[in-house]
N, C-alpha and C positions, 0 to 999 in steps of 0.2 A: 610796533610802529617805530620807525627811526626818528631821531631828533628833528631831522629836516621836515619829515611829514608832520610831525606834531606841531611844529612852528607854522607850517602852511594851514593846517586845520584851525589853530588859534587865530591866525590872521583872517580867515574867512568868517569865523564866528564873531570876531570884533567888528568886522565891516558890516555884517548884518544887523548887529545890535545898534551901531552908530546910525544906520540908515533909518531905523524905526523909533529912535529916541531923540528928544530935543537936545540940542547941544548944551552942555554944561560948561561953566567957567573953567578955564584951564587951570588945573591945580598947579601950584609951584612944583618945579622939579625937585624930586627927592634925591639928593646927591648920594644918600646912603642906601637907596634901593638897589637891589642887585641888578645888574645889566643882563636882562633875559636873553636878548639877542647874542651878546657876548658869550653867555653861558652855553646857549644852544650851539654857537659856532665852535666853541671848545669841545663840547660833547660830540658834535658831528665830526670834528677833526680827530678826536680820540677814537671814535668808531671806525673812521677810515684807517687810522694807524693800526687798530687791532685786527681789522680785516686784512691789511697788508702784511702784518706779522703772521697771520694764519697761513696766507699764501706762501710766504717765505719759508715758514716751517714745513709746509707740505712739500715744497720743492727740495728741501735738504733732508727730509726724514727718509729712512730706508724704505725701499719699495717693498711693500708687504707681499706682492706677488712673487718678487725676486727671491725674498727670504724663504717663502713657501717652497719655491722651486729648488733652492739650495738644500733645504731640508729633505725634500724628496730625492734629490741627487745623493745625499749622504745615505738615506735609507736604502736606495737602490744599490749603492756600492756594497752594502752589507749583504745583499743577496747573491753577490758573486761568490761562487763556491771556491773554497780554499783548495790548493793542489792536494791530491791524494797519492799515496804510494801503493803500487800494485806489484804483488809477488808474481813474477813471470814464469817460474818453474816450480815443479814439485819434485823434490829430490828422491822421492820413492818411484818416479816414473821414467828414469833414464833407461834407454835401450841401446844395446850395442849396434854399431853400424857395420854392415858387411864390408869387407875390404874393397870389393869392386865399386862401392858407393861412397868410399871414404874420401873426403875432400883433401886429405893430406897424404894420400897414397896414389901413385901412378902405376900404370901397367909395367913400366920398366923397373920399378923399385923391387928389391928383394922382399920376400915375405917376412914381415916382422914377427916378433915374438908377442903374440896378442895375449892380453891378460885374460884368464878364464873368468867365467861368471862368479865363481866363489871368491875371487879377489876383488869384486866390485859389489859393494853393499850400501844400503841405506842405514845410517847409524843415527841413533837419537842422542843428542847432546844438550847441554844447557842452552845452546843457541838455536835449538830446534833440530829437525831432521836434516843431516848433511849427507851428500854422496861421499863415499870413501873408497879409494883405490889403493891397494897394496901392490907395490911394485918389486917386492922381494924376489919373485920368481917369474916376472914377466917384464916387457919393455914397451908395450904399445896399448893404448885404449882410446877409442873414439866412440862417443856416446851422443845420442840426440833425444829430444823430445819436443813436442809442440808447444809454442807460446800459449800461456794461459789467457793473456789479455792483448788487446791491441796496443801498439806503442805508436803514438802520433809523432810526426817530425817535430823536433824541438823538445821532446821530453828529456828529462834528465835520467840517465840509466846508471845504475851502480852495480858493480860485479865484486863479489868477495870470494877469494880462493886462498887456501892456506895449506902449508905443509909442515910436518914435523921436522925435527933435526935430521939433516942428511948426513949419515955416517958412512955411506958407501955408494959407489956408482962408477960406471965405466966412462961415461962422458957427461957433458951438461944435459940437463933436462930441458925439454920444451913444453910449455903450457900454451894453449890457444883456445879462444872461444870465437864462434862464428854464428851467423844467423841468416835466415831468408833462403829463398829458392836457389840462389847461387852460392850459398855458404859464404857470405861476405865476412871476412875476419874483422872482428871488432876489438880484439885484444890478444896479445901474445907476450910471453916472457920467457927468457932463457934463464935457468937457475943453475948456478955452478954446483958442482959436487963439493961436499963438505960445507954445509951451511947450517946456520942456527934456524930454530923455528921461525917462521915468518908468515905473515898474512898480508895478501895483496888486496887492496881496495881500489878499484879503478872506476872513476866516474867520468862520463862523457855525455855529449848531447847527440841525440839520435838525428842524423842527417836526413834520413828517409823513413817514412812510416812503415811499420810492420804490422801484420794482421795476426790476430789470434789464430793459431793453427800452423803458422810458419814454423819451420824447425829451428831449434837452437842446438849448436854442436859444442861439445867439450872434448878437447884433444889433449892427450898426455903421451909423451914418448921418452924413452930410455930406461935402462935397467939399473936398479940399485935397491938398497934396503931403505925403504921410506913409505910413508903414509901421506895420501893426498886428499884434500877435502874441497869439494865444490860446496860453498856455503849458501850463496844466494845470488839471484839476479833480479833486481827490482827497477821499476820505472816510476817516476814521479811527474805528475802532470795535472 
């Protein structure tokens, strides 16, 4: 019961008692007695202040529902999968492309000195299995294989190719990689004769999506004493 309600009940009780009892001489006022009404008024004011403070605190306190939602948002973000890297080729699966289907050869071009099968091998290295092409006795190789995974538009694609020291050659070498039904070239590099060992790492963003099963092409041309390695083609998304 609030102080105000207590005061009202006491007032009713005193009124009923006064109605049923003879009047008594009025006692002199006790100046030292506590002022009940004043105390009740102070208590009432204090109660109102406390209630006011409770409402103010509730207005400024953090919204529990909002905090719960924020926590859910944090937990939800943790469920988003981190990007993964996919190996797009198997270096033991490259196959030679016939000349009439070679994207780098036209009908009017002279017949190139195509590298024989024995000069194109899969070699196990500390970096894993790599494609190796020896150009000591040949000058042309175009190989292909199907993509092992889809590549969505916007994926980060990384290509790694390397060569040993080039100690002999007739003209500069051409390296190129293409993919898709139209053999869209995604990388090419001209390598001068007489060069130190080098490894090319090329990273780009896929502008168009590619599907698993689309062809990937690797092309090498020119004659000279050297070894070439197709190391990897990977996509991260």
